[in-house]
C-alpha positions as CSV (number, residue, x, y, z in Angstrom):
1,X,16.0,-22.2,-0.3
2,X,14.0,-24.0,-3.0
3,X,10.3,-24.6,-2.9
4,X,9.3,-28.3,-3.0
5,X,5.7,-27.6,-4.1
6,X,5.2,-25.5,-7.2
7,X,1.6,-24.9,-6.3
8,X,0.4,-22.5,-3.6
9,X,1.1,-24.7,-0.6
10,X,-1.0,-22.6,1.8
11,X,-4.1,-23.1,-0.4
12,X,-3.5,-26.8,-0.7
13,X,-3.1,-27.2,3.1
14,X,-6.3,-25.2,3.7
15,X,-8.2,-27.3,1.2
16,X,-6.9,-30.5,2.7
17,X,-7.8,-29.4,6.2
18,X,-11.4,-28.5,5.0
19,X,-11.8,-32.0,3.5
20,X,-10.6,-33.6,6.7
21,X,-12.6,-31.4,9.0
22,X,-9.5,-29.9,10.7
23,X,-9.1,-26.4,12.1
24,X,-6.0,-24.3,12.7
25,X,-6.2,-25.0,16.4
26,X,-5.8,-28.7,15.6
27,X,-2.3,-28.0,14.5
28,X,-0.9,-27.8,18.0
29,X,2.7,-27.1,17.0
30,X,1.6,-24.1,15.0
31,X,-0.6,-22.7,17.8
32,X,2.2,-23.3,20.4
33,X,4.8,-21.5,18.3
34,X,2.5,-18.4,17.8
35,X,1.3,-18.4,21.4
36,X,4.7,-18.8,23.1
37,X,6.6,-16.8,20.4
38,X,9.2,-19.6,20.1
39,X,10.4,-22.1,17.6
40,X,8.7,-25.5,17.8
41,X,10.3,-28.7,16.5
42,X,8.4,-31.8,15.4
43,X,10.9,-34.6,14.7
44,X,8.3,-37.1,13.7
45,X,4.9,-35.7,12.6
46,X,3.3,-39.1,12.1
47,X,3.9,-39.9,15.8
48,X,3.4,-36.5,17.5
49,X,0.4,-34.8,19.1
50,X,1.6,-31.5,17.7
51,X,0.5,-32.2,14.2
52,X,-2.6,-34.2,12.9
53,X,-1.0,-37.3,11.4
54,X,-3.5,-37.3,8.5
55,X,-2.4,-33.8,7.5
56,X,1.3,-34.6,7.7
57,X,0.8,-37.8,5.7
58,X,-1.2,-35.9,3.0
59,X,1.9,-33.7,2.4
60,X,4.6,-36.1,3.1
61,X,5.9,-33.9,6.0
62,X,7.7,-36.1,8.5
63,X,9.7,-33.5,10.4
64,X,8.5,-30.0,10.8
65,X,9.8,-26.7,12.1
66,X,7.3,-24.0,13.2
67,X,9.1,-20.7,13.4
68,X,7.2,-17.6,14.6
69,X,7.9,-14.3,12.9
70,X,8.1,-12.0,16.0
71,X,8.8,-8.3,16.3
72,X,8.8,-7.0,19.8
73,X,5.8,-8.7,21.5
74,X,3.8,-9.2,18.4
75,X,3.7,-12.4,16.3
76,X,3.5,-11.2,12.7
77,X,3.3,-14.6,11.0
78,X,4.8,-18.1,10.9
79,X,7.4,-19.8,8.8
80,X,7.0,-23.6,8.4
81,X,9.8,-25.9,7.1
82,X,8.9,-29.5,6.2
83,X,11.3,-32.5,5.8
84,X,9.8,-35.5,4.2
85,X,12.7,-37.9,4.3
86,X,11.7,-39.4,7.6
87,X,12.1,-38.5,11.3
88,X,14.8,-35.9,11.8
89,X,16.7,-34.2,14.6
90,X,17.5,-30.7,13.4
91,X,21.0,-29.5,14.2
92,X,21.6,-26.3,16.2
93,X,22.9,-24.7,13.0
94,X,19.7,-25.5,11.1
95,X,17.6,-24.1,14.0
96,X,19.8,-20.9,14.0
97,X,19.3,-20.5,10.3
98,X,15.5,-20.8,10.7
99,X,15.5,-18.2,13.5
100,X,17.6,-15.9,11.4
101,X,15.3,-16.1,8.4
102,X,12.3,-15.4,10.7
103,X,14.1,-12.4,12.3
104,X,14.9,-10.9,8.9
105,X,11.3,-11.5,7.8
106,X,10.0,-9.8,10.9
107,X,12.2,-6.7,10.3
108,X,11.1,-6.6,6.6
109,X,7.4,-6.8,7.5
110,X,7.8,-4.1,10.2
111,X,9.7,-1.8,7.9
112,X,7.0,-2.3,5.2
113,X,4.3,-1.4,7.8
114,X,6.2,1.7,8.9
115,X,6.6,2.8,5.3
116,X,2.9,2.3,4.7
117,X,2.0,4.2,7.9
118,X,4.4,7.1,6.8
119,X,2.8,7.1,3.3
120,X,-0.7,7.2,4.8
121,X,0.4,10.1,7.2
122,X,1.8,12.1,4.3
123,X,-1.4,11.6,2.3
124,X,-3.5,12.9,5.3
125,X,-1.2,15.9,5.7
126,X,-1.4,16.7,2.0
127,X,-5.2,16.5,2.0
128,X,-5.4,18.7,5.1
129,X,-3.1,21.2,3.4
130,X,-5.3,21.2,0.3
131,X,-8.5,21.5,2.4
132,X,-6.9,24.5,4.2
133,X,-6.0,26.1,0.8
134,X,-9.6,25.6,-0.3
135,X,-10.9,27.2,2.8
136,X,-8.5,30.2,2.7
137,X,-8.4,30.8,-1.0
138,X,-11.4,29.3,-2.7
139,X,-13.8,30.2,0.1
140,X,-12.8,33.9,0.2
141,X,-12.7,34.2,-3.6
142,X,-16.2,32.7,-3.9
143,X,-17.5,35.0,-1.2
144,X,-16.1,37.9,-3.2
145,X,-17.7,36.6,-6.4
146,X,-21.1,36.5,-4.7
147,X,-20.7,40.1,-3.5
148,X,-19.7,41.2,-7.0
149,X,-22.7,39.4,-8.5
150,X,-25.0,41.4,-6.2
151,X,-23.2,44.6,-7.4
152,X,-23.7,43.5,-11.0
153,X,-27.4,43.2,-10.3
154,X,-27.4,46.8,-9.1
155,X,-25.4,47.9,-12.1
156,X,-27.9,46.2,-14.4
157,X,-30.9,47.8,-12.6
158,X,-29.3,51.2,-12.9
159,X,-28.3,50.8,-16.5
160,X,-24.5,51.1,-15.8
161,X,-23.5,48.8,-18.6
162,X,-19.8,49.8,-18.6
163,X,-19.4,49.2,-14.9
164,X,-21.4,46.0,-15.3
165,X,-19.0,44.7,-18.0
166,X,-16.0,45.5,-15.8
167,X,-17.4,43.7,-12.8
168,X,-18.3,40.7,-15.0
169,X,-14.8,40.5,-16.3
170,X,-13.5,40.6,-12.8
171,X,-15.8,37.8,-11.8
172,X,-14.7,35.8,-14.8
173,X,-11.0,36.2,-13.9
174,X,-11.6,35.1,-10.4
175,X,-13.5,32.0,-11.5
176,X,-10.9,31.0,-14.1
177,X,-8.3,31.3,-11.4
178,X,-10.2,29.1,-9.0
179,X,-10.9,26.5,-11.7
180,X,-7.2,26.2,-12.3
181,X,-6.5,25.9,-8.6
182,X,-9.2,23.2,-8.2
183,X,-7.8,21.2,-11.1
184,X,-4.3,21.5,-9.8
185,X,-5.4,20.3,-6.3
186,X,-7.3,17.3,-7.8
187,X,-4.2,16.4,-9.9
188,X,-2.0,16.6,-6.8
189,X,-4.3,14.1,-5.1
190,X,-4.0,11.5,-7.9
191,X,-0.9,9.3,-7.7
192,X,1.5,9.6,-10.6
193,X,2.1,5.9,-10.3
194,X,5.8,5.8,-10.9
195,X,6.1,2.2,-9.8
196,X,3.6,0.7,-12.2
197,X,4.3,2.9,-15.3
198,X,7.8,4.2,-14.8
199,X,9.4,7.7,-14.8
200,X,9.0,8.6,-18.4
201,X,5.2,7.9,-18.7
202,X,4.7,9.7,-15.4
203,X,6.6,12.8,-16.7
204,X,4.6,12.8,-19.9
205,X,1.4,12.8,-18.0
206,X,2.6,15.6,-15.8
207,X,3.6,17.7,-18.8
208,X,0.3,17.0,-20.5
209,X,-1.5,18.3,-17.4
210,X,0.7,21.3,-17.2
211,X,0.2,22.2,-20.9
212,X,-3.6,21.8,-20.5
213,X,-3.7,24.0,-17.5
214,X,-1.2,26.7,-18.5
215,X,-1.6,26.8,-22.3
216,X,2.2,26.4,-22.6
217,X,3.3,23.8,-25.0
218,X,5.7,21.3,-23.4
219,X,7.8,18.7,-25.1
220,X,9.6,15.7,-23.4
221,X,12.6,14.3,-25.1
222,X,14.3,11.1,-23.7
223,X,17.9,10.2,-24.7
224,X,19.0,6.6,-24.3
225,X,17.0,3.7,-22.9
226,X,14.7,4.0,-20.0
227,X,16.0,2.7,-16.7
228,X,13.8,1.4,-13.9
229,X,14.6,2.3,-10.3
230,X,13.3,0.8,-7.1
231,X,10.8,2.9,-5.1
232,X,11.8,1.3,-1.8
């Protein structure tokens, strides 16, 4: 299947319709295909009430197929095939090919939507898990820190410097732990972006974050050329 128009045909059609004062509902073949969820054939667009003749003439479209992309009871979109050579009666094989392409497109679109929904669900679950961790761990530790600070005040008032130092060290240790946990959780919420940057840059970023948080020096060595894999 080769494109006849190198430019964005949809934008050209919309601009032409605007100049001619046409609306989408004026393209009756298109509206009928979407409404009735069936393929609509226009054998001669210049002599049919299914297509505005001025629009067909502007694009040299003489015979047109409107093929709805349908999944279940939902119309997901529309494929349009134009033939500019003159009036044309499309063969049953050509119509079957058009329907087949639309069916494959419908399945692809639905699969993409399902994948997006699954990804969104996983993000929600991960955020809920992190929120629960904050509540269970961070909340309790901070409450303990507040209590220890009150005890530190008492130690300071009583002149118990050794006990005060020990409590302050304990408070510091708890806060350092929670700072690491918060940073880890924030990093987990940020996408590594494998698709845009590739596996090796993503691993380097992960190791840099690990080294910064743990103090452990990490080195990544890559042998051979980097290969790119589909995330689909």
